[in-house]
N, C-alpha and C positions, 0 to 999 in steps of 0.2 A: 597123729598127736593133735590134741585140741589146741585151738588158737587162743591167745589172751583175750579177755573180754572186759567190758566196762561194768562196774558194779556201783549202783546207786542205792543210797540208804535214805528212806523217807517215811513219814508217818501216813502212808496212803491206805485207802480202802475202807475208811471209817463208815460212810463217806463224809467228808468235810470239804466243801467247795474250794476253799483256799488251798488246802494241802493237795487236793486232787489237781487243781489248776496248775500248781507249781510243777508237779511230777509230769503232767501231760505236756507242759511247755518244754521241759528238758527232753522228753522222749521225741517230740516233734523236731526239735533242733537236731538231736542225734540221728534221726531218720534222714535228715538232709546231709549232715556232715560225716556220719559214720554208718551208712546204711548196711554195710557188709560185716559189721562187728556185732557180736552178740552183746546184748545189754541185759544185765540182771537187775531187777528191782527188788530190794529187800525191804519188806514193809510188814506191819502188824497183821493185815488182813489180805493175804495174797489171793484168796478166792475171788472176792469182790473186785480187787485191784485188777485182776486178769480181765474181768468183764469191762471195767471202766476204761481201761487203756488198750483194749483189743484193737489191733490194726494200726496203732500209732507208731510202732517201730517194727520192721519186718522180722527182727530177730530178738524180740523181747522174751525174757524168761522172768517169772515172778516167784519169789521165795520169801521165807520169813526166818532164815537162819539166825541172824544176829538179833533181830527183834524178839524172837522166842527165847534165846539165851538170856537176854536182859529181862524179859517178862518173868521168866522162871526164877530170877534172882531178885525180884522187885522188893522183897521184904527186907533185904540187906541194906545197911547204910552204904552211902556212895563208895567209901574207901574199900569196904569188904566186897562190894559188888564188883568194883574194878579188879580186885585181885582174883575173884572167881572167874570172870569172863576172860581175863588175860590168860589164866592157867588153862581154861577150856580151849581157847583158840590156839595157844602155842603147843600144848602137850597132847591134844586130842584125848582119846581114851574113853569117850562116852558114846555108845551106839546111838543115843538120841540125836546127836549133833554131828558126828564124825563125817558122814558123807557130804553134808553141806559145807562143813569147814574145810575139808580137803579140796572141794571144788573151788571154794573161795580163794585158796592159795594160788589159783591160776589167773586171777584177775590182774589186769595191768594197772588199774587204778580203782580206788574206792572214793566215792563222792557223797558227802553228807549234804543233801539238798536243804534249801532254806525253809524257814518257817519259825514258829515260836514254840517248838516242842521240847527244847532242851533248856531247862532253867531250874530254879530252886523249887518250883511247884511240882515238878516230876523228876526228882533227883535221880531216879533209876536210869533215866535216859542218858546221863553222863556216861553210863556204861557202854553206849554205842561208840563213843569216841575212843574209849579204852580198847574196845574190841578191834576197831579199825587200826589203832596203833600197834596192837599185837600182831595183826595180819602183816603189817608193814615189816615188823621185826623178823617175821618168818620168811616172807616172800620178796620183800623189797618193793611192794606195790606203792605207787604214788598216792598220796592222800590229798583230797580237796574238800573244801566246805565253802558254800556260797549263800549269801543272803540270810544269814542267821539272825534271829532275835533271841537274845540270851538273858533277858531280864524277866523276873527278878533273880538276883544271884545272892542266895542266903542259905547256906547249908552247914552252918556251924563249924566252919574250918575243914569240912570233909573234902572239899575240892579246892585245888590251887588254881586260881585264875591265870597266873603267870605261866603255868606249864600245861594247862589243859589241852592246848593244841600243838604240843611238841610233836615234831615229825611231820606236820602237815606242810606240804609244798606250797599250798595256797589256801587261805581262809579269809572270808569277808563277812562282815556283819551289816545288817540293813539299817541299824540305828546307831546314833553317835555314842550312846551310853554303853551298848554292847561292845562296840569297836574299841572304846577307850578302856573298859574294864578288862578285856581279854587280850588287848594288844593286837587286834585284827585289822585287816584292811577295811577302810570305810567304803561300803558298797550300798546297793539298793536291793529291794526285794526281788526275788527270782521271778515273780509274776511279770516283771517288765520284759522278760524273754518271750512271753506269749501274748502280751496285751494287744499287739498290733493285729494279730489274727482274730481276736475276739471282738474288736470294735466293728460295729455294723453287721455282725453275724445274725442278730435278732432285733427286730424293730418293734416288738410288743411294748406297749406302755410308754411310747415315746414321749408323751407329754404328761405323764402321771406323777403323782406323789408316790414314791416307792419306799416301802418299809420293810425292815427286817430287825427283829428283836430276839435275842437269844435267851435261853434259859439254862445256860451252863457256864462254868468258870466265871462266877460273878460274886460281887459283894452282897452282904445282907441288905435287904430292902431295895435292891436295885430294880427288880422286875416291876414292882408296884410303881416306882417313880418313872420308869421307862414307858410303861403302858399309859400312865397319866399324860405324859408329854405327847405320846403318839395320838391319844384320843383328842387332845386340843388341836393338834395339827391336822388331823383328818377332818374334823368339823370345819375348820377354816378352809381347807381345800374344797370341801363340798359346797360351801357358801360361794366359792369362786367358780364353781362348775367344773372342778378338776377331778379326774378319776383317780382312784387309789388302788395300787397293787401291792400285794404282800409277797415277799420272796423268801425262800427257804434255803439256807446254806447247809445246815445239818438237819436231816430228817428227824422229826419228833421234837427235838429240842427247840427248834425255831417255830414250831406249830403252837406251842403253849400260849404265847402272847397273841397270836392270831385268833385263837379261840376266845380270848378275852376282848377282842376287838371285832368279833364277827358280826355284831349288831350294826357296825359301821362299814365293814368291808364285805362285799358279797363273795361267796365261796368260789365263784367262777374267776375271781381276781386273785385267788391264792395260787402262786406259781411254785410248784414243788421242785425239789432238787433235781429229780429225774428229768423234768422238762428243761430246766436250765442247762443241765449237762448235755442233753441231746441236741438242743437247738441254740444254745448260747445265752449268756446273760444279756438281756436287752438294756443297754445303757445308751443314753443320748444327752446332748447338751441341754435339751429342753426340759429335762427331768429335775425334780427336787427329791432328795433322798433324806431319810431318817433311819439310821442304822447303828448297830453296835458292831457289825462284822467288818473286820479290817479289809478284806479283799474286795468287798462290795464298795467300800470307801475308795480304795485305790483305782478300781476299774471304772467306776462311775465318774470320779474326778478326772481320770484320763480322757474320758469322753466329753468332758466339759460341763458335767452336771454340777449344780449347787447342792448343798446338803448340810446336815447336822449329824454329828456323832454323839451318841449317848454313852457315857462312860459305864462300862460293865464291871471292871475290876481294876482298882488302883494298883499301880506298880507293874501291871502287865499290859492291859489294853491301852492305857494312856501312852505308854512308851511306843507301842505299835502304831497307834494312830498319829502320834507326833511325827513319826518318820515320814508319813505321807503329807502331813501339814507342812513339814519343813521343806518338802519338794514343791510346795505351792498350791495345794488343793484349795486353800481359801475357805474350807468348811468351818462351820461353827462347832464348838465342843461343849456339850452339856454335862457337867458333873453333878452328882447328887446335891441338891440344895442350892446350887448356883445358877444364875442366869447364864444362858449361852453367850459365849464370846461373839462379837460381831462378825458377820460374813465379810471376807475380803476377796480380792480378785483371784480367779483360778488361773495361776500361771503354770500349773502342772501340765495342763492341756497344751499350752503354747510351747512348752519345753519337752513335750513327749518324744519327738524324734531324737533329741539329744540324749534323753534318758534311755531310750531303746538302744541307741547306738552304743551307749556306755555298757549296757548289759550284754549286748552282742559281742563287744570287744572282750569282756570277761570270759564269756563262753568260748570264744575262739582261742583264747589263751590256753584254756584247759583242753579243748578238743579241736585242734586245727584239722580241717578236712578238705574234701574236694571243692567245696565252695570257695576256698581261698587259694586254690592251686595256681591261679594266674595272677596272684598278687592283690586280689580284691575280694571282699566278702559279698558275693553276688546275692546270697540269701538275705543278709542284713540290708543291703541296699534296696532290694526288691520290697521288703517289708516296710522300710522307711518311706519309700515313694508312695506305697499304698496308704499308709497312715497320713501322710501329708495331704494327699488328695481328699481323704475323709474329713480332715480338720478344716480344710478350705471350704468344702461343701457344707 
């Protein structure tokens, strides 16, 4: 008889650095605390996810059962989609999904990993929550959600914020607006589970001006404004004798702005996603960043870097970046047509051990394991000691 397993639901395999970093952080944590338990990762692109996360957990299995069910119903309004996936999960009867759904009923828990993938911009993704709730009704599996960013929320009354997470044993949001709107625990981004292992992993571009400008999920006119800001900053950096590196979070999308700046940034200083994933994101306190990407903001600020965020999409990215600013990144914020707010002190770096401990405590609440067998979280303490040494250095 097969043993119960852990089931993670995440938007992995795109690839998108932030989403992949979150999933990898949880897999590494579970490899330490639940090494003998099978872990299923349900994501949109299981083929590439299998490559990205190979070796991170000894018993990792990758599928797309729930994501495919939702994607196949994406044309439906949220309420109709909820009814469709609920019926599918509870009543079976479709050879396209049945084997995956029957296997899903053996999961001990279902965990919706954090990120900004469930909101009014992609209303079909609310169906993932409905599917998880349907599994719970059939099997009694425990439901978790952590570090969610749920703004913007505007689906013309199709989704009830008060009942969206009914049946979840634990659910947290990474920003105040999401937590308040949906009545969730106030939390922090899931990336804080893995930030300690990432700091110091790569020392490329330690003193550089670091840039990443996206070309997706943005307001009209944003790209032209962002490139203009970057061009001014690059010229200023060159006058000061500072090198410039360009980083790619989503392959292709983040290359567009680089092409428009390639007269100022040499090709050799373009750092593709693949290099970042294999060798680590090189973040350091000596850097200055100019970026639209949320997790570059989070990780670079955690390392002590200064920086400026360029607003890409109002109502979405501003909420995301504010969650890091509220933790003390001190970064400037440049909205279209406005002068950047002044730089303030980076207290996020100073408080990083506390933030990591907070995230570790949340993880241990969901998945207590061997690391806590003697009454202390040796995994968390080891990571915190390592981070404190790097911050002092």
